[in-house]
Structures are given as C-alpha cells and as structure tokens.
C-alpha positions in Angstrom: 51.1 180.3 154.5 52.3 177.7 156.9 52.0 178.3 160.6 52.3 175.2 162.3 56.0 174.1 162.8 55.6 171.0 163.9 55.4 168.5 160.9 59.2 170.1 159.7 60.8 170.7 163.4 62.9 167.7 163.1 64.8 170.0 159.9 64.5 173.4 161.2 65.6 172.8 165.2 69.5 172.3 163.9 69.4 175.7 163.1 70.3 178.1 165.6 67.1 180.6 164.9 64.2 182.1 166.5 60.6 180.3 166.7 60.0 183.3 164.2 62.8 182.8 162.0 62.1 178.9 161.8 58.5 179.6 160.7 59.9 182.0 158.1 62.5 179.6 156.7 59.6 176.9 156.2 57.2 179.5 154.6 60.2 179.7 152.3 61.4 176.9 151.4 57.7 175.9 151.0 56.8 179.0 148.6 60.1 177.6 146.2 58.9 174.3 146.2 55.1 175.7 145.6 56.2 177.7 142.5 58.7 174.8 140.8 55.3 172.9 141.2 53.1 175.7 139.8 55.9 176.1 137.0 55.6 172.1 135.7 51.7 172.3 135.5 51.9 175.3 133.7 50.5 177.6 136.0 52.4 180.4 135.6 50.6 183.9 136.1 53.7 185.6 134.7 53.2 183.8 131.4 49.7 184.3 130.9 48.8 184.4 126.8 46.4 186.4 125.0 43.7 184.6 123.0 46.4 184.8 120.0 48.6 182.5 121.9 51.1 185.2 122.6 52.7 185.9 126.0 51.5 189.0 127.6 54.4 190.0 129.2 57.1 192.1 127.9 60.3 190.1 130.0 61.6 186.9 129.9 61.2 185.3 133.1 64.7 183.6 133.8 65.2 179.8 133.7 64.9 177.7 137.0 68.1 175.9 138.3 67.6 172.9 140.8 70.0 170.4 141.6 72.1 170.7 138.4 68.8 170.7 136.2 67.9 173.8 134.3 64.3 173.9 133.8 63.4 176.7 130.9 60.6 178.7 129.5 58.0 176.7 127.8 
C-alpha cells in the first residue's frame, strides 16, 4: 500500500480531491497495474492449478481490456 504521495503528486494535484482521496486514487491505480503485471507473469491466485493441471476455480475470469488490447485467460 502506498502511503507517500510525493512521487505521484504531479499527477494527482490537478484533481479536486482531498489528500485522502488522492491517496486512494493512487492505490487503486497501483492495484490495477500490479494485477495486470501479475497476470502476465502467470501469478494469478484465482487460476491456481491442481496436480492434474486443471483449474481449481469453477468460474471463468473475464478478459482484461487495456488500451484496445484484450488479454484473455491462459
């Protein structure tokens, strides 16, 4: 969790938000980037595989769309 806004201040000061809301925004964006990064490295807790290589999750994870590029499930 990000607690220091100084590296991101130039990006969030343009918005009419309280300091708490700016911190929440930066953490939300960080969480999105972190999840996309984990997805591309194959580090996805929801899609863990059992010993036979089958997914242990009963539901499908929807594809992620970023900048008109769709990333579907591996």
